[in-house]
C-alpha positions as CSV (number, residue, x, y, z in Angstrom):
1,M,-44.5,11.3,13.5
2,N,-44.2,8.0,11.5
3,P,-41.2,7.8,8.9
4,V,-41.9,8.2,5.3
5,L,-38.9,6.3,4.4
6,T,-36.9,3.3,5.7
7,V,-33.3,3.2,4.8
8,Y,-31.0,0.0,5.1
9,F,-27.3,0.8,5.3
10,D,-24.1,-1.2,6.3
11,G,-23.0,0.2,9.5
12,L,-19.7,-1.6,9.2
13,C,-18.7,0.3,6.0
14,K,-17.1,3.6,7.1
15,V,-17.9,5.6,4.0
16,C,-21.5,4.5,4.3
17,S,-21.7,5.3,8.0
18,H,-20.2,8.5,7.5
19,E,-22.6,9.5,4.8
20,I,-25.7,8.3,6.7
21,E,-24.5,10.2,9.8
22,I,-24.7,13.5,7.6
23,Y,-28.3,12.6,6.5
24,R,-29.3,11.6,10.3
25,R,-28.2,15.0,11.4
26,R,-30.4,16.7,8.8
27,D,-33.1,14.4,9.5
28,R,-34.5,16.6,12.4
29,T,-38.2,15.8,12.0
30,A,-37.5,11.9,11.8
31,Q,-38.7,11.4,8.3
32,V,-36.5,8.2,8.0
33,R,-36.0,5.0,9.9
34,W,-32.5,4.1,9.8
35,V,-31.7,0.3,9.7
36,D,-28.2,-1.0,10.1
37,I,-28.2,-4.3,8.1
38,M,-25.0,-5.4,10.2
39,D,-27.0,-5.3,13.4
40,P,-27.1,-9.0,14.5
41,R,-30.9,-8.4,15.2
42,F,-31.5,-7.4,11.5
43,E,-33.4,-10.0,9.5
44,P,-33.8,-9.1,5.9
45,A,-36.6,-11.6,5.2
46,S,-38.7,-10.2,7.9
47,E,-38.4,-6.7,6.0
48,G,-39.2,-8.6,2.6
49,L,-35.6,-8.0,1.6
50,D,-33.2,-10.4,-0.3
51,P,-30.4,-11.4,2.2
52,V,-27.7,-11.3,-0.5
53,L,-28.9,-8.3,-2.4
54,I,-29.2,-6.2,0.6
55,H,-25.5,-6.3,1.2
56,Q,-24.7,-5.3,-2.6
57,E,-26.6,-1.9,-2.8
58,M,-28.5,0.6,-0.5
59,H,-32.0,0.1,-0.3
60,A,-34.7,2.3,0.8
61,R,-38.5,1.6,1.2
62,R,-41.2,4.4,0.8
63,S,-44.1,4.5,3.1
64,D,-46.3,3.1,0.2
65,G,-44.1,-0.2,0.3
66,A,-42.1,0.6,-3.0
67,L,-38.6,-0.3,-2.7
68,A,-35.7,1.9,-4.2
69,V,-32.3,0.4,-4.7
70,G,-28.9,1.9,-5.5
71,V,-28.8,5.5,-6.6
72,E,-32.7,5.4,-6.5
73,A,-32.4,4.9,-2.8
74,F,-30.3,8.0,-2.4
75,V,-32.9,9.9,-4.5
76,E,-35.5,8.8,-2.1
77,I,-33.4,10.1,0.8
78,W,-32.7,13.5,-0.9
79,K,-36.6,13.8,-1.3
80,V,-37.4,13.6,2.2
81,I,-34.3,15.3,3.9
82,P,-34.2,19.2,3.6
83,G,-31.1,20.7,1.8
84,F,-30.8,18.1,-0.9
């Protein structure tokens, strides 16, 4: 199954990582592609993201290419993961 959402998160942020882990456990059908922006292999430009802004707020990209930032990124997560 192809993910319907890509979520970019800061894996070094303990609060962020904890919350993302909760979402990952509920994402049993792999609706989300989880991308740790702190992974040394991550290149924001290759994903069409601003390298500064990606570190300031959570970002999520829908399968139609639309980008959600900040609270809107969480709304997109809640739409695709059961129980929210």
